[in-house]
C-alpha positions in Angstrom: 11.1 14.7 -80.8 9.4 17.6 -82.3 9.1 20.0 -79.0 13.4 19.2 -78.7 13.9 20.7 -82.3 13.3 24.9 -81.7 16.0 24.7 -79.0 18.6 22.2 -80.8 18.3 24.5 -83.9 18.8 27.6 -81.6 21.8 25.7 -79.7 23.3 24.7 -83.5 23.1 28.3 -85.5 25.7 30.0 -83.2 27.9 26.7 -82.5 27.9 26.2 -86.7 26.3 28.7 -88.9 28.3 31.4 -87.9 31.5 29.8 -87.9 31.5 28.4 -91.4 30.3 32.1 -92.6 33.1 33.8 -90.7 35.1 30.6 -92.2 34.3 31.2 -95.9 34.9 35.2 -95.7 37.9 34.4 -94.4 39.1 31.9 -97.3 37.7 34.9 -99.3 39.3 37.4 -98.1 42.4 35.3 -98.1 42.3 34.5 -101.8 41.8 38.0 -102.9 45.2 38.5 -100.7 46.8 35.5 -102.6 46.2 37.1 -105.5 46.9 40.4 -105.5 50.6 39.2 -103.8 51.2 37.0 -107.0 50.0 39.4 -109.5 52.1 42.7 -107.5 54.9 39.4 -107.6 54.8 39.2 -111.7 54.4 43.0 -112.6 57.8 43.2 -110.4 59.0 39.8 -112.6 59.8 37.3 -109.3 57.9 34.3 -108.7 56.6 33.4 -105.7 58.2 30.4 -103.5 54.8 28.4 -103.4 55.5 28.9 -107.4 58.2 27.6 -107.3 59.0 24.2 -109.2 59.7 21.1 -106.8 62.4 20.1 -109.7 64.4 23.1 -109.0 68.2 22.7 -109.2 68.8 24.2 -106.1 66.4 21.1 -104.7 67.6 18.6 -106.7 71.2 19.2 -106.0 70.0 18.7 -102.0 68.3 15.4 -103.8 71.7 14.4 -105.0 73.7 14.7 -102.0 71.4 12.7 -99.8 69.9 10.6 -102.3 72.8 8.6 -104.2 74.5 7.7 -100.9 71.9 6.3 -99.6 70.8 4.4 -102.1 74.5 3.0 -102.4 74.7 2.2 -98.6 71.9 0.3 -99.3 72.7 -1.8 -102.4 76.3 -2.0 -100.7 74.8 -3.3 -97.4 72.3 -5.8 -99.6 75.6 -7.1 -101.3 77.0 -8.1 -98.1 74.1 -10.1 -96.7 74.2 -11.6 -100.0 76.9 -12.5 -100.6 79.2 -11.6 -97.7 81.5 -9.4 -96.8 83.9 -7.7 -99.7 86.2 -5.2 -99.4 85.7 -3.9 -103.3 81.5 -3.4 -102.8 82.5 -1.2 -99.6 84.8 1.3 -101.7 82.5 1.1 -105.2 79.6 2.5 -102.5 82.5 4.9 -100.8 83.8 6.4 -104.2 80.5 6.8 -105.6 79.3 8.1 -102.5 82.2 10.7 -102.2 81.7 11.6 -106.4 78.0 12.7 -105.0 78.4 14.0 -102.6 80.9 16.8 -104.1 79.5 17.1 -107.5 76.0 17.7 -105.7 77.9 20.2 -103.3 79.3 22.1 -106.1 76.1 22.0 -108.5 74.1 23.6 -104.8 76.8 26.3 -103.9 76.7 27.6 -108.1 73.1 27.1 -107.7 72.6 29.4 -104.3 76.0 31.3 -104.8 76.3 32.0 -108.5 73.1 33.7 -109.6 73.4 36.0 -107.7 76.9 36.9 -110.0 75.6 37.2 -113.0 76.1 40.1 -115.4 72.5 40.3 -116.3 71.6 40.7 -112.9 74.2 43.1 -111.7 73.8 45.3 -114.3 70.2 45.2 -114.6 68.7 48.6 -114.0 66.6 48.5 -110.3 62.8 48.5 -110.4 61.3 51.6 -108.9 57.7 52.1 -108.4 57.1 55.3 -110.2 55.0 56.2 -107.2 57.4 55.7 -104.8 59.8 57.7 -107.1 58.1 60.8 -106.6 57.5 60.1 -103.4 61.3 60.6 -102.7 61.7 63.4 -105.4 59.5 65.7 -103.3 60.4 64.7 -100.1 64.1 64.8 -100.1 
């Protein structure tokens, strides 16, 4: 057994240790680039998509549009299984579902399209990097 350990370790060196070292180097470089991107976004006053919370208004509006009708249909179906068919149950389910779809769609529309038309963003001075402004001033 002791005779085989040297060839086994010689085979394991390029198969295990080298890829692990390359992976560690890649992850370190990737983390540095993500940090630089995040700092640049913070300097510009923006957030990265992965930094946005799950409970953003747009996502909550879409959850309202999808979730409330699904739950209402499930409750109406369970009620029908327990007590038999009653038209009033399904009419109430339809009213709740339509109201949720219309309300969620209005909220989503205001979030996705209304934010671009606010006066503070419309009249705000655009951010220009000083180096870029100097470059264009000297080359135009």
